[in-house]
C-alpha positions in Angstrom: -14.1 38.7 -22.8 -14.5 36.0 -20.2 -14.7 33.3 -22.9 -11.7 34.7 -24.8 -9.6 34.8 -21.6 -10.6 31.3 -20.7 -9.6 30.0 -24.1 -6.2 31.8 -23.8 -5.5 30.3 -20.4 -6.6 26.8 -21.4 -4.5 26.8 -24.6 -1.5 28.2 -22.7 -1.5 25.1 -20.6 -2.1 22.5 -23.3 -0.2 24.0 -26.2 -3.1 23.3 -28.6 -3.9 25.6 -31.4 -7.5 26.8 -31.6 -7.0 28.0 -35.2 -4.5 29.6 -37.6 -4.8 33.1 -39.1 -2.2 34.8 -41.3 -0.1 37.0 -39.0 -2.3 36.1 -36.0 -0.3 33.2 -34.6 0.7 33.9 -31.0 3.8 32.1 -29.7 2.6 29.5 -27.2 0.2 28.0 -29.7 -3.0 29.9 -29.1 -4.7 32.4 -31.3 -6.7 35.5 -30.6 -8.2 36.8 -33.8 -8.2 40.5 -32.8 -4.8 40.6 -31.2 -2.0 42.8 -32.4 1.2 40.8 -32.8 4.3 42.9 -33.0 4.8 46.7 -33.4 5.6 48.6 -36.5 7.9 51.1 -34.8 11.3 50.6 -33.2 12.3 53.2 -30.5 15.7 53.7 -28.9 15.9 55.4 -25.5 18.8 56.9 -23.5 18.7 56.3 -19.8 19.0 59.3 -17.5 17.0 61.9 -15.8 14.8 62.6 -18.7 14.3 59.0 -19.9 13.6 60.7 -23.3 13.2 59.0 -26.6 16.2 59.7 -28.9 15.5 57.8 -32.1 12.5 56.1 -33.7 12.1 54.1 -36.9 8.9 53.0 -38.6 8.3 49.8 -40.6 5.2 48.8 -42.5 4.7 45.5 -40.7 5.0 44.1 -37.2 8.5 43.9 -35.8 9.3 40.7 -33.9 12.9 40.9 -32.8 16.0 43.2 -32.7 19.8 42.6 -32.4 22.6 45.1 -32.0 25.8 44.9 -34.1 28.8 43.5 -32.3 31.2 45.9 -34.0 29.3 49.2 -34.5 27.3 50.8 -31.7 25.0 52.6 -34.2 23.9 49.6 -36.2 21.1 47.1 -35.5 18.9 44.6 -37.3 15.2 44.0 -36.9 12.9 41.3 -38.4 9.3 41.5 -39.3 6.0 39.9 -40.3 6.5 40.5 -44.0 9.4 38.0 -44.1 12.2 40.6 -44.2 15.1 41.8 -42.1 16.0 45.5 -41.8 19.4 47.0 -41.2 19.3 50.4 -39.4 21.9 53.0 -38.5 20.9 55.1 -35.4 23.2 57.9 -36.6 21.0 58.2 -39.7 17.4 58.7 -38.7 15.9 57.8 -42.1 14.8 54.5 -43.6 16.7 51.3 -43.3 20.2 51.0 -44.9 19.3 47.6 -46.3 16.2 45.3 -46.5 16.8 41.6 -46.8 13.8 39.8 -48.2 14.1 36.0 -48.7 12.0 34.3 -46.0 8.5 33.5 -47.3 6.8 33.9 -43.9 7.2 35.9 -40.7 10.7 36.2 -39.4 10.5 35.7 -35.7 14.1 35.7 -34.4 17.3 37.5 -35.3 20.7 37.4 -33.6 24.1 39.0 -34.4 27.2 36.7 -34.0 29.2 37.3 -30.8 32.6 36.0 -31.8 35.1 38.6 -33.0 36.3 37.0 -36.1 33.0 37.0 -37.8 30.1 39.5 -38.4 27.1 37.4 -39.3 23.4 37.5 -38.6 21.1 34.5 -38.1 17.4 34.6 -38.7 14.6 32.1 -37.9 11.3 32.1 -39.6 7.8 30.6 -39.6 8.7 29.3 -43.1 10.7 26.6 -41.1 14.1 27.8 -42.4 17.1 29.4 -40.8 19.2 31.9 -42.8 22.7 33.3 -42.2 23.5 36.7 -43.5 26.5 38.9 -43.9 25.1 42.4 -43.4 27.4 43.9 -46.0 25.9 41.6 -48.6 22.4 41.9 -50.1 21.5 38.2 -49.9 21.8 35.3 -47.5 25.0 33.3 -47.4 23.2 30.0 -46.7 19.8 28.5 -45.8 19.3 25.7 -43.3 16.4 23.3 -43.5 15.3 20.5 -41.2 12.8 22.0 -38.8 9.2 20.7 -39.3 7.4 23.7 -37.7 7.7 27.4 -36.9 11.1 28.5 -35.7 10.8 30.7 -32.6 14.4 31.2 -31.5 17.9 31.4 -33.1 21.0 32.2 -31.2 24.8 32.1 -31.9 27.2 30.3 -29.7 29.2 32.9 -27.7 32.1 30.4 -27.8 32.3 28.6 -31.1 32.6 30.6 -34.4 30.0 29.7 -37.0 27.9 27.6 -34.6 24.3 28.5 -33.6 21.2 26.9 -32.1 17.5 27.0 -33.1 14.3 26.2 -31.2 11.1 25.3 -32.9 7.4 24.3 -32.6 8.5 20.9 -33.8 9.7 20.3 -30.1 13.4 20.2 -31.0 16.5 22.1 -30.2 19.0 21.9 -33.1 22.7 22.8 -33.3 24.0 24.0 -36.7 27.4 24.8 -38.2 27.8 27.3 -41.1 30.8 25.4 -42.3 28.8 22.3 -43.1 25.4 23.9 -43.8 23.8 21.0 -42.0 22.5 20.1 -38.6 25.0 18.8 -36.1 22.7 17.7 -33.3 19.0 17.3 -33.0 17.6 17.2 -29.5 13.9 16.3 -28.8 14.0 18.6 -25.9 10.3 18.9 -24.9 7.0 17.3 -25.8 5.6 20.8 -26.6 6.6 23.8 -28.7 9.9 25.3 -27.7 9.7 29.1 -27.7 13.2 30.1 -26.5 16.7 28.9 -26.0 20.0 30.4 -24.8 23.6 29.4 -24.6 25.5 29.5 -21.3 28.2 32.2 -21.3 30.6 30.0 -19.3 30.1 26.6 -20.8 30.2 26.0 -24.5 28.3 22.7 -24.2 25.4 24.0 -22.1 22.1 25.4 -23.4 18.7 26.0 -21.9 15.3 25.7 -23.5 11.9 27.1 -22.4 8.6 25.7 -23.7 4.9 25.7 -23.7 4.9 22.8 -21.2 6.0 25.5 -18.6 9.4 23.9 -18.0 13.0 25.0 -18.5 15.5 22.3 -19.4 19.3 22.3 -19.5 21.2 20.4 -22.2 24.8 19.2 -22.3 25.8 18.8 -25.9 28.2 16.0 -25.0 25.3 13.8 -23.9 21.8 14.9 -24.9 19.8 11.8 -23.9 18.6 13.4 -20.7 18.5 17.1 -19.6 21.1 18.0 -17.0 18.5 20.0 -15.1 14.8 20.8 -15.2 13.3 23.9 -13.6 9.5 23.9 -12.8 7.4 26.8 -11.4 5.9 28.7 -14.3 2.2 28.1 -14.8 2.0 29.0 -18.5 4.2 29.0 -21.5 7.8 30.2 -21.1 8.4 33.0 -23.6 12.0 33.9 -23.1 15.0 32.5 -21.2 18.4 34.1 -20.6 21.6 32.9 -18.9 23.4 35.5 -16.7 26.5 37.0 -18.2 28.0 37.2 -14.7 27.1 34.0 -12.9 27.7 30.6 -14.5 24.6 28.8 -13.0 22.1 31.7 -12.8 19.4 32.3 -15.4 16.1 34.1 -15.8 12.9 33.3 -17.5 9.7 35.2 -18.3 6.3 33.7 -19.1 2.7 34.2 -20.1 1.9 33.8 -16.4 3.0 37.5 -16.1 6.1 36.7 -14.0 9.9 36.8 -14.3 11.7 34.1 -12.4 15.3 33.9 -11.4 17.0 30.5 -11.0 20.3 28.9 -9.9 20.2 25.4 -11.4 23.2 24.3 -9.2 21.1 24.6 -6.0 18.8 22.0 -4.4 16.1 24.7 -4.3 16.8 26.4 -7.6 14.1 29.2 -7.6 15.8 32.3 -6.3 13.1 34.9 -6.8 9.8 35.5 -8.6 9.0 39.0 -9.8 5.4 40.0 -10.5 5.2 43.5 -11.8 3.3 43.2 -15.1 -0.4 42.9 -15.8 -0.2 41.1 -19.1 2.0 38.5 -20.8 5.7 39.1 -20.1 7.4 38.4 -23.5 10.9 40.0 -23.5 13.8 39.7 -21.1 17.5 40.4 -20.9 20.3 40.7 -18.3 22.6 43.7 -18.5 26.2 43.1 -19.8 27.4 46.1 -17.8 25.8 45.6 -14.4 25.6 42.2 -12.7 22.3 43.1 -11.0 20.4 44.9 -13.7 17.5 43.4 -15.7 15.2 44.7 -18.3 11.9 43.1 -19.3 8.8 44.0 -21.3 5.2 43.0 -21.5 1.9 43.3 -23.4 0.9 45.8 -20.8 3.0 48.2 -22.9 5.7 48.8 -20.3 9.4 48.1 -20.1 10.7 47.6 -16.6 14.4 48.1 -15.6 15.2 46.9 -12.1 17.6 45.1 -9.8 16.2 41.9 -8.3 17.3 41.2 -4.8 18.6 37.7 -5.7 21.2 39.1 -8.1 22.7 41.4 -5.5 23.7 38.3 -3.5 23.6 35.5 -6.1 25.4 32.9 -4.0 
């Protein structure tokens, strides 16, 4: 166990791969042969006194990501290790309504468009392609090629219809437009695999990336030669980054260093707070759209934490 742990920690710092195994590639560029990557069940919970589970769906392969429909509170899409996307209806606790199978390798990221005049889903895969889907149609509308490695993150612009970003192991952040089916901007954002990206809710030109090099970088699409900010503090690969939906310069990140960190990139000392309440890799993170202080995160320690960090109560 000591040797395995040491290998994990060493490769988290360097971003080097020890080996590759089918369905055993852990984001952050290290491999543990016996690890379990993803879960084959999706469970939905209702918050309240009971905290009881309300709905559960099973799939026959690891599930890597999930996104809610923007126009139907009962509908969501998941993506999995068998290269497929699944459309579920929580009001119908049976199998998926639709299964979309076009990717040839694991689908690692899925996101539902956030602009009201379109209902599209974007998916990113380890087959190095991005696909855009209309959930009412059984096949993809278009496929985007250009990345030269695994795609870890795909996210729609909350401002510009038909525009989305992708982040990849090829060390680039790319901006795409469904109207042209081609890449608009290629940003060599890090000298390491990029595991996550997010779009600022208050600035259509501002994105953030998080990478294996332990850094967060902000990018202004009007001038991408240099990052507009860089945030340092994590000690291992950054797994997820999210902008606040309530504060224009606040964001949160989680990492394989077991921590969640909150930042205000407009301040001289940007680190607002470090939360250490997990005992394994912290992999999932989101900030509530309803409450300006509420955060949810999840970890390999098999827990989901919902909490109100002190720094968000008084973000100024």
